[in-house]
MITORFI-916474 format. One record per residue (C-alpha): residue in one letter; x, y, z. Coordinates in steps of 0.1 Angstrom, whole numbers, plus 5000, padded with zeros to 4 digits. Each point is the difference from the previous one (the first is absolute). Layout:
<rs>
AXYZ;...
</rs>
This chain:
<rs>
M348886649086;A501349884967;S496649934988;T498950355010;N502850164981;Q499049814968;T496550125000;P500550334982;R502049834972;T497249744995;R497450274997;R501950204974;H499449714976;R496350055000;S500150294976;T501649784972;V496649874990;A497250265003;C497650184978;Q500550374991;A497350125024;C501549825030;R503550124992;Q498850364998;R498249975033;K502949805015;V497849735014;R500249624999;C498649854969;S498249675000;L501049934964;T502149695008;V497249855020;T496850104983;G501350064965;V498650284978;P498250215010;C501550045035;A497850055030;G500650385001;C499050064964;T497049785004;Q498850205030;D500750334983;A498349884968;I503150124978;E502049834974;C502849785013;I503150094981;V502949775003;N503450084985;T502049684990;K503650024989;Q500949834966;G503750064997;K502050305008;G498150324998;T497049844984;Q496649995019;Q496649874991;T496950135016;D497049785008;R496750185006;L497149805013;G496550125006;P499050075037;R497149744999;R502249714989;R499949705023;R503149805007;Q500549754972;G501349735024;H496850025022;A497150104978;R498649655006;A499849755028;T503049815011;D499549645008;S500149965037;H502849744994;I502650284996;A502949774997;T498449834969;S501150304980;T503450045016;A501449655006;S502649854976;A499249744975;N501849735022;P499550135035;A501649855031;P497749995030;C502450225021;P501050264992;I498150124970;D501750114969;E499050354994;R500550004962;R496950094980;P498649684983;P500250024962;S497049784994;L497350215015;P497150064976;P499950354984;C497550255013;D499150334984;T500450185034;Q503549875008;A502650255011;E502249894971;N497650194977;T500850335017;T502550114974;R497849924971;T496950175016;A502050305012;N499850154965;R496250015001;S498350335006;P497950055032;S496849954982;D501249664988;F500549895036;E496650145010;V498349814973;H502049685008;N499150035037;M496450074994;A499649714977;D501849785025;E497850115028;E496849954980;R501249644991;N500549925037;A496450125006;L498749794972;E501649705015;I498450075034;A496650044985;S500349684978;A501149815030;A497050135021;L497649904972;G501549654999;Q501550064966;P503850035007;D502250034970;S502749805017;V500549795031;G499750205033;E502849975024;I499650305024;H497250055025;F497850314993;Y497350155023;T497550244984;G498850165032;E496450065010;Q497150154980;T501650344996;G503149854982;P500450074963;T499449644990;S496650025014;A499050164967;L500449654984;N497049885021;I497750224979;C500749834968;S500649655014;T497349734998;N501149865034;D498550155031;S503450095013;L503549954989;P502749865021;K502050255021;H503049765001;F501749874968;L503449954984;I501550234975;P503149944977;L503550075013;H502450204979;R503749945008;T502950234995;H503650025009;L501650215026;S501950294985;D503849995002;E500050285026;D497549815023;H501949664994;D503250175011;F498450165030;L498649665012;R503349834994;R501950265021;K497649965028;G500649635000;V496549894990;F501349754975;T502649845024;L498249755022;P501649855031;G501949664998;K498249684996;R500149905036;A498650335011;C497249984973;D499149655011;S499950105037;M497950304994;I497449844978;E499749715025;A499750255030;Y497450214981;L497849714992;V500249865035;H499850325021;V498350274980;H497849844974;P497649835025;I499150335015;L500350244971;P499449804968;V500550274974;I501949794975;E499249694979;A502349765018;D500149744972;V501250274975;L502950105022;V500949635007;E499949924963;H502550284992;H502149905029;R500149634990;A500850094964;G502850235010;Q498350294984;L499450255029;Q501450274976;D496749954979;Y497850055031;N498650345007;L503050175015;L498150265019;L498149735017;L503149775004;W502050275020;S496950075021;V499849635008;F503749995009;F499650325021;V497449835023;A501749674999;V503350125014;N498450025034;F499949615001;I503349894984;P502949855020;A502850255009;T502449804979;I498150094969;Y500250385003;E503749965012;E500949814968;E498350294980;G502450245017;F497650165024;T500850065036;S496449985013;R496549904990;R498950364999;T502750104976;M499149734976;K496350095004;F500950374992;M501749894968;M497149784989;Y497550285007;S502250254981;R500049774969;A496349935003;K499450385001;A502350054970;S498149734981;D496950225001;F501950234975;P498950144975;A497250185017;S497649964970;C497449735010;P499449774971;R497049765001;A501849695011;K502050195026;V496950115020;T499449645010;G503649935010;L500350325019;T496949905020;F501849695012;S503350155007;S498650315019;L498449775025;L503449855007;M501950334999;G497550135025;F502149815027;W502950244997;H500650225030;S502650275002;D500650305022;M501150194970;D496450034988;E498550015035;H498849644996;A497450114974;Q500949744973;P497549745012;W497150244997;Y501350134966;W500549674983;T496949845014;G498150304987;I501549944965;A498849645001;I496550095010;N499750274974;L501349764972;G497749745014;Q497050224995;I501350114965;L499949634991;G496649965016;L501149735024;H497550125026;R497249914976;D498649664992;P501149914965;G496749824994;A499049654992;S502349794977;N497249974974;H499850384999;T503850064997;P501449694985;S503350164992;I500850015037;T501049665015;D499249865034;R503650025008;Q500150384992;R496950055021;S501649835030;F503250194996;W498250344997;C498049915031;R502949925022;L502050294987;W497250255009;W499649855034;S503750035006;C499650384992;F497150015024;F502049815027;R502950244999;D497650304999;R498249895032;W503149925021;L502150304988;G496950225009;L500349865036;T503850025002;L500450354986;G496750155012;R499150104964;P496749994982;L498749684983;R500450044963;V497849704989;N496250045005;L498449674999;D496850164988;D501850064967;C500949634997;D498049704989;I502849754996;R499349695019;M501749895032;P503149794994;L500149635004;A502849765008;G500049894965;D501050344988;L503349945017;L500549664987;F499250024962;D503650064991;T501449715020;L498849744974;K501350044965;P498049914969;D502149704993;G499149855034;S503350085016;T500350225032;I502450255014;A499549855035;S503849975005;Y500150395001;L497150055024;P499249915036;G498849655005;D496750105013;M499150274976;N496349905001;K500050105038;L501850324992;A497450094974;E497349975027;Y502050235022;W500350254972;V496250014995;M499650055039;L502350304997;M498050144973;E496849975022;L501850165029;S501050294978;C496450064990;L499250025038;L503050225007;G498750244973;N496650015018;T501750065033;L502150294987;A497150164982;L497949985033;N502850135022;R500950294978;R496650144994;P499850375005;A498550115033;R496750114984;L499649644987;K500549815033;A499349634997;S497049865018;I500149735026;D498349764976;E502850054974;V502849955025;Q498449685014;G499349874966;L503550044989;E501249855033;R498049694993;R501649964965;L503550045015;L499349735026;Q498749764972;S503150034978;R501449694985;L503549935014;P502549724996;D500449735026;Q503450105016;Y500449655015;E499449794969;V502449734996;G501949884970;L500650354986;T503350114985;R502050285017;V499050264974;A496349915005;R500450015037;F501350354997;Y497350134977;S497449855024;H501450225028;H500350284975;V496450004992;H499350025037;L502450295004;H497950184974;Y496849925018;Q501350135034;A501250324985;M496550054985;V498249935032;I502250245020;T499350274974;F496349955003;Y499949995039;R502450285007;R497750254983;W497349935025;E502250025032;T499550384999;E497050064978;V496349895002;P497849924970;D496650164996;G497349815018;L501949905030;T498750135033;S502150205024;L499549735027;A501549734978;K502950224988;D502649895026;D499249624998;W500150044961;Q503450165000;H501449775026;R499049704979;M501650154968;R503250065020;L500149645013;R499549864965;A502850224986;N502449905027;A499049634995;A500850034962;A503450175008;S500849715024;R499149754974;T502450164976;N502849955025;E499049635002;I500249984962;L503550165000;D501149765027;M499049714979;L501750144970;V503250035020;Q499749665017;E499449834966;N502850204984;L497750154974;L500950375002;G502249964970;F496849944979;A498850355008;G499550224970;P499950384996;M496350005010;T500749855034;P501750285020;P497050244996;L497749745016;L501750055033;V499350375001;P496349995014;T501249755027;M502950225011;Q497750305002;V497649815023;H503149905023;L501350354999;L496650135011;Q500049775030;C503550125010;K498450345006;S497549885026;G499149725024;D501949875030;S503549905002;I499749644990;A497950084970;K502550254987;R502849765004;I498249724982;R499050234971;L503650134997;S501349644998;K497449934972;L501050324983;E503849905002;M499249664985;C498650174970;M503150234999;L502249695000;V498049864971;L500350334981;E503750005006;E500249674982;F497850134972;Q502050324995;K503049804988;T498049974967;Y497150255001;A500550375004;A496550055013;A500849805030;S502850245008;V497650284998;Y497549845024;R502649915025;G501550345000;I496750175005;F498949785029;T503450035016;K499650375002;A496449965012;I501049775028;Q502650255011;Q497350265005;I498749775027;V503349855012;P502750264996;G503349844991;Y498349694987;T502249794976;A498349754977;P500949645005;T502449844975;M500849654988;R502449834976;V499549744973;S501949675001;P502249924971;A498049694996;A497050214991;T501250074966;A497549894974;V500749664983;P497749814977;A498349715017;P500149654982;G497149894980;N496850214997;E500350155035;S500450374999;Y502850185018;A500050315021;P502950255001;G500449935037;S498850155031;I501949825028;L500050265026;E502550025028;T499450275025;E503150195011;S500950125034;L498050335000;D502350185023;A499050334983;N496549935011;N500849955036;G500350375006;R496550044986;N498549775026;D501650225028;Q497850284987;L496749815006;D498750115034;E497949805022;L496850084981;G501349864967;L500750234970;A499950355016;G501450294981;A499250304980;Y498849964965;E499050234972;P496249994997;D500150104963;L502349734991;M498049735018;N496750124987;V501349984963;L501549655007;M496649895015;D498250114967;E498549674987;G500050144965;S503749994994;L503349985014;F501350244975;D497850285013;F502850035024;W502150184975;Q497650304998;T500850115036;W503549885003;N501650334994;Q497750165027;I501549785027;
</rs>
């Protein structure tokens, strides 16, 4: 209550710094955040007049033209935000927030605001136009292979309709490269922006033990499946004790995902009561690091990396829309950078190194991977059209190029011991993602474009010929064994998605006599894939590998649970009971996942409600985690898992449920609308559309 009572007093202080227009309208002014002009005056295209006191009774009025851009952000900011904010002698943790005195001057720095404020609006327009034209000349010179300075930032011209295509007319070459590097212009953060980031805690990193643990956890558990950073660059900053000089936006995103895998003692040392609370703090600081909203040249690339990682955030406050939102940003920025297009041969674009080509390739396929599996999980359209892409398929070497440093040293101590094997698994996942895209596109065709029997059978053959890891290969580390099973979980989810569509529909070209046999075969194959998923989960539990599961693992259980739920509606008594037991196994695994991942809580809650429509009074099974399951680092290069030693409790609460099963099995009334929605193979989240109608 005390905090509630203080709210009015806090809000009254906003009016102390505001322009005249916002004061007159009695609205919040963004002056302290955006500088002059404020957002309101910019939108209304009026002069932004600020009265600043200079002694008692003395005021000075600053008038700035409506088209003036913010002086602190007229140019690109280096993606390494902390380079312009760290102290001259920074300690690794926490970062000194003082502005460094030795940064090079820049004609667009915020410190020039006072000097330039006395210019007339026409002066600003001339300055901006000249600046913009100079930027265009830099792009044109780089496209022609005649750069005035060394290029640092990736630039993509676009296709033939782009403005730089005009240069092809006057060029002696047949075609100019579409990918090249342009100069980077650095600038300082304004004082207001620096203060904002400081108050948000962006410059205060966790303690050294926490940083060490999170970086180790990220490189072991996340990097092998989503390689969106250059691992050797992060390791180099970490070894040198210079994390404050790394891209803070990306660093907080790395920490946010890595929290899922650190030991409990680490987040407790940092003062957090749970893994989720620490994860929320890491996400909040990553999100704050994206401020200011202006998008400089270098920041586009860094935001692409971080958006893919921030796409793992789930919260009921935003209806679990953040994964779709952040992944969409990553895809859009990737297309802006032209990552979906082949940068060309090295002799055609010599400014782009083989390392950059490999990194761009794996970054784009990471975007593609998230697009396909989010499209399945959320039942949303696919945003990447492969017909627009000519980037080559990824290779295992694309995941390994940054494990060997130029001086011959390696970062092997930070990575899993069998990184070569994990690289092969990653390539397999990308191949499965392509097949998943084909499956979703075929299944979601409008009724007027029904698939033919040849198309369905052709795709089925490709699915059955998929490359998969050998789950029984000996000599693998625990993390490699988990990812071997993880690839198989992806495969079974994709197979179920394919077959369930044709349990109820018939493709064109199939005779009516063959319809029943066709649908029966589709049903059997979907059931077999669901049962296979349960076998994989059993292996993960028996080998104590559930702790390696990442945020992409819980959604893979949804197609299997839908198949089991469907079987609970029909069949004889023994079939229903077996399916319910398999469904409950998935529910137990989800309960283990929900300690870390909010999405698992959503899935578990929805399926609990669905089962209650079949078995009134049903209570989901529960379990507890042994204290010995707390994550602890394993010796040597063997990776650790934040435990999954499951001990089933006495389920007295469920005994009453069993009494409600009659002799036929799972008899009971259920809501047809709810069940039909849950059986939709397109998405579990279609359930929300009819929830309020039940």
